[in-house]
Biotite code that builds the C-alpha atoms (Angstrom):
import biotite.structure as struc

atoms = struc.array([
    struc.Atom([-44.454, 300.116, 262.233], chain_id="A", res_id=1, res_name="LYS", atom_name="CA", element="C"),
    struc.Atom([-43.220, 298.771, 265.555], chain_id="A", res_id=2, res_name="LYS", atom_name="CA", element="C"),
    struc.Atom([-45.819, 297.862, 268.109], chain_id="A", res_id=3, res_name="ARG", atom_name="CA", element="C"),
    struc.Atom([-45.796, 299.874, 271.334], chain_id="A", res_id=4, res_name="ASP", atom_name="CA", element="C"),
    struc.Atom([-46.148, 297.506, 274.273], chain_id="A", res_id=5, res_name="PHE", atom_name="CA", element="C"),
    struc.Atom([-47.747, 300.128, 276.494], chain_id="A", res_id=6, res_name="VAL", atom_name="CA", element="C"),
    struc.Atom([-51.403, 300.698, 275.747], chain_id="A", res_id=7, res_name="THR", atom_name="CA", element="C"),
    struc.Atom([-53.298, 303.954, 276.143], chain_id="A", res_id=8, res_name="GLU", atom_name="CA", element="C"),
    struc.Atom([-54.317, 303.019, 279.685], chain_id="A", res_id=9, res_name="MET", atom_name="CA", element="C"),
    struc.Atom([-50.744, 302.479, 280.807], chain_id="A", res_id=10, res_name="GLY", atom_name="CA", element="C"),
    struc.Atom([-50.879, 298.676, 281.029], chain_id="A", res_id=11, res_name="ARG", atom_name="CA", element="C"),
    struc.Atom([-48.417, 296.433, 279.288], chain_id="A", res_id=12, res_name="THR", atom_name="CA", element="C"),
    struc.Atom([-49.547, 293.844, 276.762], chain_id="A", res_id=13, res_name="GLU", atom_name="CA", element="C"),
    struc.Atom([-49.128, 290.224, 277.721], chain_id="A", res_id=14, res_name="THR", atom_name="CA", element="C"),
    struc.Atom([-48.543, 288.881, 274.215], chain_id="A", res_id=15, res_name="PHE", atom_name="CA", element="C"),
    struc.Atom([-46.703, 290.164, 271.168], chain_id="A", res_id=16, res_name="SER", atom_name="CA", element="C"),
    struc.Atom([-47.215, 287.205, 268.798], chain_id="A", res_id=17, res_name="ARG", atom_name="CA", element="C"),
    struc.Atom([-50.804, 287.156, 267.672], chain_id="A", res_id=18, res_name="PHE", atom_name="CA", element="C"),
    struc.Atom([-52.683, 284.780, 265.405], chain_id="A", res_id=19, res_name="VAL", atom_name="CA", element="C"),
    struc.Atom([-53.155, 287.112, 262.463], chain_id="A", res_id=20, res_name="GLU", atom_name="CA", element="C"),
    struc.Atom([-53.137, 286.961, 258.692], chain_id="A", res_id=21, res_name="ILE", atom_name="CA", element="C"),
    struc.Atom([-49.599, 286.981, 257.334], chain_id="A", res_id=22, res_name="GLY", atom_name="CA", element="C"),
    struc.Atom([-48.036, 285.691, 260.546], chain_id="A", res_id=23, res_name="ARG", atom_name="CA", element="C"),
    struc.Atom([-45.326, 283.083, 259.941], chain_id="A", res_id=24, res_name="VAL", atom_name="CA", element="C"),
    struc.Atom([-45.748, 279.827, 261.846], chain_id="A", res_id=25, res_name="VAL", atom_name="CA", element="C"),
    struc.Atom([-43.769, 276.616, 262.301], chain_id="A", res_id=26, res_name="LEU", atom_name="CA", element="C"),
    struc.Atom([-45.854, 273.448, 262.121], chain_id="A", res_id=27, res_name="VAL", atom_name="CA", element="C"),
    struc.Atom([-45.142, 271.033, 265.001], chain_id="A", res_id=28, res_name="ASN", atom_name="CA", element="C"),
    struc.Atom([-47.532, 268.190, 264.134], chain_id="A", res_id=29, res_name="GLU", atom_name="CA", element="C"),
    struc.Atom([-49.095, 266.640, 261.070], chain_id="A", res_id=30, res_name="GLY", atom_name="CA", element="C"),
    struc.Atom([-47.971, 266.117, 257.476], chain_id="A", res_id=31, res_name="PRO", atom_name="CA", element="C"),
    struc.Atom([-46.280, 269.529, 257.307], chain_id="A", res_id=32, res_name="ASN", atom_name="CA", element="C"),
    struc.Atom([-44.264, 269.002, 260.488], chain_id="A", res_id=33, res_name="LYS", atom_name="CA", element="C"),
    struc.Atom([-41.139, 271.182, 260.566], chain_id="A", res_id=34, res_name="GLY", atom_name="CA", element="C"),
    struc.Atom([-42.236, 273.428, 257.683], chain_id="A", res_id=35, res_name="LYS", atom_name="CA", element="C"),
    struc.Atom([-42.656, 277.202, 257.727], chain_id="A", res_id=36, res_name="LEU", atom_name="CA", element="C"),
    struc.Atom([-46.084, 278.450, 256.696], chain_id="A", res_id=37, res_name="MET", atom_name="CA", element="C"),
    struc.Atom([-48.025, 281.698, 256.772], chain_id="A", res_id=38, res_name="ALA", atom_name="CA", element="C"),
    struc.Atom([-51.527, 282.138, 258.152], chain_id="A", res_id=39, res_name="ILE", atom_name="CA", element="C"),
    struc.Atom([-53.800, 283.197, 255.296], chain_id="A", res_id=40, res_name="ILE", atom_name="CA", element="C"),
    struc.Atom([-57.177, 282.891, 257.019], chain_id="A", res_id=41, res_name="ASP", atom_name="CA", element="C"),
    struc.Atom([-58.569, 282.382, 260.509], chain_id="A", res_id=42, res_name="ILE", atom_name="CA", element="C"),
    struc.Atom([-61.371, 279.839, 260.643], chain_id="A", res_id=43, res_name="ILE", atom_name="CA", element="C"),
    struc.Atom([-62.193, 279.934, 264.358], chain_id="A", res_id=44, res_name="ASP", atom_name="CA", element="C"),
    struc.Atom([-60.433, 280.092, 267.732], chain_id="A", res_id=45, res_name="PHE", atom_name="CA", element="C"),
    struc.Atom([-58.798, 276.710, 267.237], chain_id="A", res_id=46, res_name="HIS", atom_name="CA", element="C"),
    struc.Atom([-58.052, 276.456, 263.513], chain_id="A", res_id=47, res_name="ARG", atom_name="CA", element="C"),
    struc.Atom([-56.326, 278.530, 260.838], chain_id="A", res_id=48, res_name="VAL", atom_name="CA", element="C"),
    struc.Atom([-55.776, 278.134, 257.106], chain_id="A", res_id=49, res_name="LEU", atom_name="CA", element="C"),
    struc.Atom([-52.042, 278.128, 256.387], chain_id="A", res_id=50, res_name="ALA", atom_name="CA", element="C"),
    struc.Atom([-49.937, 277.917, 253.261], chain_id="A", res_id=51, res_name="CYS", atom_name="CA", element="C"),
    struc.Atom([-46.219, 277.759, 252.652], chain_id="A", res_id=52, res_name="GLY", atom_name="CA", element="C"),
    struc.Atom([-43.778, 277.785, 249.775], chain_id="A", res_id=53, res_name="PRO", atom_name="CA", element="C"),
    struc.Atom([-42.995, 274.090, 250.215], chain_id="A", res_id=54, res_name="ASP", atom_name="CA", element="C"),
    struc.Atom([-46.258, 273.038, 251.876], chain_id="A", res_id=55, res_name="ALA", atom_name="CA", element="C"),
    struc.Atom([-49.772, 272.711, 250.552], chain_id="A", res_id=56, res_name="GLU", atom_name="CA", element="C"),
    struc.Atom([-52.588, 274.957, 251.739], chain_id="A", res_id=57, res_name="ARG", atom_name="CA", element="C"),
    struc.Atom([-54.081, 273.245, 254.762], chain_id="A", res_id=58, res_name="ARG", atom_name="CA", element="C"),
    struc.Atom([-56.172, 273.773, 257.861], chain_id="A", res_id=59, res_name="VAL", atom_name="CA", element="C"),
    struc.Atom([-53.869, 273.665, 260.886], chain_id="A", res_id=60, res_name="GLU", atom_name="CA", element="C"),
    struc.Atom([-54.856, 273.535, 264.530], chain_id="A", res_id=61, res_name="ARG", atom_name="CA", element="C"),
    struc.Atom([-53.514, 276.440, 266.584], chain_id="A", res_id=62, res_name="VAL", atom_name="CA", element="C"),
    struc.Atom([-52.430, 273.838, 269.123], chain_id="A", res_id=63, res_name="LYS", atom_name="CA", element="C"),
    struc.Atom([-50.108, 272.263, 266.519], chain_id="A", res_id=64, res_name="ASP", atom_name="CA", element="C"),
    struc.Atom([-48.242, 275.394, 265.388], chain_id="A", res_id=65, res_name="ILE", atom_name="CA", element="C"),
    struc.Atom([-45.617, 277.699, 266.879], chain_id="A", res_id=66, res_name="SER", atom_name="CA", element="C"),
    struc.Atom([-46.281, 281.352, 266.144], chain_id="A", res_id=67, res_name="ILE", atom_name="CA", element="C"),
    struc.Atom([-43.081, 283.153, 265.159], chain_id="A", res_id=68, res_name="LEU", atom_name="CA", element="C"),
    struc.Atom([-42.208, 286.840, 265.382], chain_id="A", res_id=69, res_name="THR", atom_name="CA", element="C"),
    struc.Atom([-41.968, 287.233, 261.595], chain_id="A", res_id=70, res_name="GLN", atom_name="CA", element="C"),
    struc.Atom([-44.892, 288.598, 259.623], chain_id="A", res_id=71, res_name="LYS", atom_name="CA", element="C"),
    struc.Atom([-45.387, 288.780, 255.875], chain_id="A", res_id=72, res_name="THR", atom_name="CA", element="C"),
    struc.Atom([-47.533, 291.355, 254.059], chain_id="A", res_id=73, res_name="PRO", atom_name="CA", element="C"),
    struc.Atom([-50.211, 288.937, 252.840], chain_id="A", res_id=74, res_name="LEU", atom_name="CA", element="C"),
    struc.Atom([-53.878, 289.501, 252.214], chain_id="A", res_id=75, res_name="ARG", atom_name="CA", element="C"),
    struc.Atom([-56.636, 287.194, 253.380], chain_id="A", res_id=76, res_name="ARG", atom_name="CA", element="C"),
    struc.Atom([-56.903, 284.025, 251.234], chain_id="A", res_id=77, res_name="MET", atom_name="CA", element="C"),
    struc.Atom([-53.694, 284.832, 249.331], chain_id="A", res_id=78, res_name="ALA", atom_name="CA", element="C"),
    struc.Atom([-52.705, 282.412, 246.578], chain_id="A", res_id=79, res_name="SER", atom_name="CA", element="C"),
    struc.Atom([-49.802, 280.019, 246.932], chain_id="A", res_id=80, res_name="ARG", atom_name="CA", element="C"),
    struc.Atom([-47.908, 282.045, 244.339], chain_id="A", res_id=81, res_name="LYS", atom_name="CA", element="C"),
    struc.Atom([-48.320, 285.184, 246.475], chain_id="A", res_id=82, res_name="ALA", atom_name="CA", element="C"),
    struc.Atom([-47.163, 283.295, 249.567], chain_id="A", res_id=83, res_name="VAL", atom_name="CA", element="C"),
    struc.Atom([-44.025, 282.071, 247.759], chain_id="A", res_id=84, res_name="LYS", atom_name="CA", element="C"),
    struc.Atom([-43.260, 285.603, 246.564], chain_id="A", res_id=85, res_name="ALA", atom_name="CA", element="C"),
    struc.Atom([-43.756, 287.076, 250.057], chain_id="A", res_id=86, res_name="ALA", atom_name="CA", element="C"),
    struc.Atom([-41.510, 284.406, 251.645], chain_id="A", res_id=87, res_name="PHE", atom_name="CA", element="C"),
    struc.Atom([-38.806, 285.134, 249.059], chain_id="A", res_id=88, res_name="ALA", atom_name="CA", element="C"),
    struc.Atom([-39.088, 288.915, 249.431], chain_id="A", res_id=89, res_name="LYS", atom_name="CA", element="C"),
    struc.Atom([-39.028, 288.863, 253.224], chain_id="A", res_id=90, res_name="GLU", atom_name="CA", element="C"),
    struc.Atom([-36.304, 286.148, 253.300], chain_id="A", res_id=91, res_name="LYS", atom_name="CA", element="C"),
    struc.Atom([-38.327, 284.188, 255.856], chain_id="A", res_id=92, res_name="VAL", atom_name="CA", element="C"),
    struc.Atom([-36.275, 280.981, 255.703], chain_id="A", res_id=93, res_name="ALA", atom_name="CA", element="C"),
    struc.Atom([-32.946, 282.803, 256.146], chain_id="A", res_id=94, res_name="GLU", atom_name="CA", element="C"),
    struc.Atom([-34.268, 284.873, 259.044], chain_id="A", res_id=95, res_name="THR", atom_name="CA", element="C"),
    struc.Atom([-35.694, 281.782, 260.716], chain_id="A", res_id=96, res_name="PHE", atom_name="CA", element="C"),
    struc.Atom([-32.406, 279.896, 260.315], chain_id="A", res_id=97, res_name="ALA", atom_name="CA", element="C"),
    struc.Atom([-30.623, 282.731, 262.184], chain_id="A", res_id=98, res_name="LYS", atom_name="CA", element="C"),
    struc.Atom([-33.168, 282.786, 265.026], chain_id="A", res_id=99, res_name="SER", atom_name="CA", element="C"),
    struc.Atom([-32.575, 280.897, 268.267], chain_id="A", res_id=100, res_name="SER", atom_name="CA", element="C"),
    struc.Atom([-35.394, 278.443, 267.519], chain_id="A", res_id=101, res_name="LEU", atom_name="CA", element="C"),
    struc.Atom([-34.029, 277.765, 264.037], chain_id="A", res_id=102, res_name="GLY", atom_name="CA", element="C"),
    struc.Atom([-30.523, 277.144, 265.389], chain_id="A", res_id=103, res_name="GLN", atom_name="CA", element="C"),
    struc.Atom([-31.911, 274.879, 268.100], chain_id="A", res_id=104, res_name="LYS", atom_name="CA", element="C"),
    struc.Atom([-33.799, 272.783, 265.530], chain_id="A", res_id=105, res_name="LEU", atom_name="CA", element="C"),
    struc.Atom([-30.678, 272.547, 263.351], chain_id="A", res_id=106, res_name="GLN", atom_name="CA", element="C"),
    struc.Atom([-28.638, 271.284, 266.323], chain_id="A", res_id=107, res_name="LYS", atom_name="CA", element="C"),
    struc.Atom([-31.324, 268.714, 267.129], chain_id="A", res_id=108, res_name="GLN", atom_name="CA", element="C"),
    struc.Atom([-31.319, 267.472, 263.550], chain_id="A", res_id=109, res_name="GLU", atom_name="CA", element="C"),
    struc.Atom([-27.524, 267.201, 263.439], chain_id="A", res_id=110, res_name="VAL", atom_name="CA", element="C"),
    struc.Atom([-27.452, 265.313, 266.728], chain_id="A", res_id=111, res_name="ARG", atom_name="CA", element="C"),
    struc.Atom([-30.198, 262.916, 265.678], chain_id="A", res_id=112, res_name="SER", atom_name="CA", element="C"),
    struc.Atom([-28.258, 262.072, 262.499], chain_id="A", res_id=113, res_name="ASN", atom_name="CA", element="C"),
    struc.Atom([-24.986, 261.340, 264.334], chain_id="A", res_id=114, res_name="MET", atom_name="CA", element="C"),
    struc.Atom([-23.561, 257.851, 264.341], chain_id="A", res_id=115, res_name="SER", atom_name="CA", element="C"),
    struc.Atom([-22.167, 256.159, 267.416], chain_id="A", res_id=116, res_name="ASP", atom_name="CA", element="C"),
    struc.Atom([-18.612, 257.006, 266.359], chain_id="A", res_id=117, res_name="PHE", atom_name="CA", element="C"),
    struc.Atom([-19.571, 260.685, 265.866], chain_id="A", res_id=118, res_name="ASP", atom_name="CA", element="C"),
    struc.Atom([-20.957, 260.797, 269.418], chain_id="A", res_id=119, res_name="ARG", atom_name="CA", element="C"),
    struc.Atom([-17.711, 259.200, 270.640], chain_id="A", res_id=120, res_name="PHE", atom_name="CA", element="C"),
    struc.Atom([-15.623, 261.874, 268.853], chain_id="A", res_id=121, res_name="LYS", atom_name="CA", element="C"),
    struc.Atom([-17.742, 264.622, 270.460], chain_id="A", res_id=122, res_name="VAL", atom_name="CA", element="C"),
    struc.Atom([-17.241, 263.046, 273.893], chain_id="A", res_id=123, res_name="MET", atom_name="CA", element="C"),
    struc.Atom([-13.431, 262.891, 273.426], chain_id="A", res_id=124, res_name="VAL", atom_name="CA", element="C"),
    struc.Atom([-13.341, 266.515, 272.216], chain_id="A", res_id=125, res_name="ALA", atom_name="CA", element="C"),
    struc.Atom([-15.297, 267.606, 275.312], chain_id="A", res_id=126, res_name="LYS", atom_name="CA", element="C"),
    struc.Atom([-12.897, 265.716, 277.570], chain_id="A", res_id=127, res_name="GLN", atom_name="CA", element="C"),
    struc.Atom([-9.873, 267.414, 275.953], chain_id="A", res_id=128, res_name="LYS", atom_name="CA", element="C"),
    struc.Atom([-11.477, 270.839, 276.278], chain_id="A", res_id=129, res_name="LYS", atom_name="CA", element="C"),
    struc.Atom([-12.408, 270.208, 279.935], chain_id="A", res_id=130, res_name="ASN", atom_name="CA", element="C"),
    struc.Atom([-8.853, 269.044, 280.678], chain_id="A", res_id=131, res_name="ARG", atom_name="CA", element="C"),
    struc.Atom([-7.405, 272.277, 279.281], chain_id="A", res_id=132, res_name="VAL", atom_name="CA", element="C"),
    struc.Atom([-9.925, 274.426, 281.163], chain_id="A", res_id=133, res_name="VAL", atom_name="CA", element="C"),
    struc.Atom([-9.370, 272.587, 284.449], chain_id="A", res_id=134, res_name="ASN", atom_name="CA", element="C"),
    struc.Atom([-5.595, 272.910, 284.238], chain_id="A", res_id=135, res_name="THR", atom_name="CA", element="C"),
    struc.Atom([-5.903, 276.654, 283.564], chain_id="A", res_id=136, res_name="ALA", atom_name="CA", element="C"),
    struc.Atom([-8.315, 277.089, 286.488], chain_id="A", res_id=137, res_name="VAL", atom_name="CA", element="C"),
    struc.Atom([-6.081, 275.048, 288.811], chain_id="A", res_id=138, res_name="ASN", atom_name="CA", element="C"),
    struc.Atom([-3.001, 277.140, 287.846], chain_id="A", res_id=139, res_name="LYS", atom_name="CA", element="C"),
    struc.Atom([-4.923, 280.363, 288.483], chain_id="A", res_id=140, res_name="ALA", atom_name="CA", element="C"),
    struc.Atom([-6.105, 279.070, 291.864], chain_id="A", res_id=141, res_name="ALA", atom_name="CA", element="C"),
    struc.Atom([-2.600, 277.945, 292.827], chain_id="A", res_id=142, res_name="ALA", atom_name="CA", element="C"),
    struc.Atom([-1.177, 281.451, 292.170], chain_id="A", res_id=143, res_name="LYS", atom_name="CA", element="C"),
    struc.Atom([-3.525, 283.034, 294.702], chain_id="A", res_id=144, res_name="LYS", atom_name="CA", element="C"),
])
């Protein structure tokens, strides 16, 4: 069921990504950095218990996670087996890879693994593209 962003009193909600059980998160710090996990319990305002298909169950600080739009149908204190099954059923990894954040992280990883020669090839390709674009723009401007 989609969430209606207008409440009964006519105001709009400020947030749409809440810390709730079943919410998919990306860990930004700690031993599970870069892994997708699901919140399976809320300890207090600053900490949650999270588990993922390729990450151990662990207490994560809310400060160290990015809350994603995806949500899995998990119960409180779900087992790791249930979390794996929910991630597979909802295709969480594939959906995340298609999202803008997932694509951004993939680009960062590719760029960080480039050698000096790879960066040089990218620079030359950009120069060639810019040369073609500039000549086309200059021709169009000259016709006017």
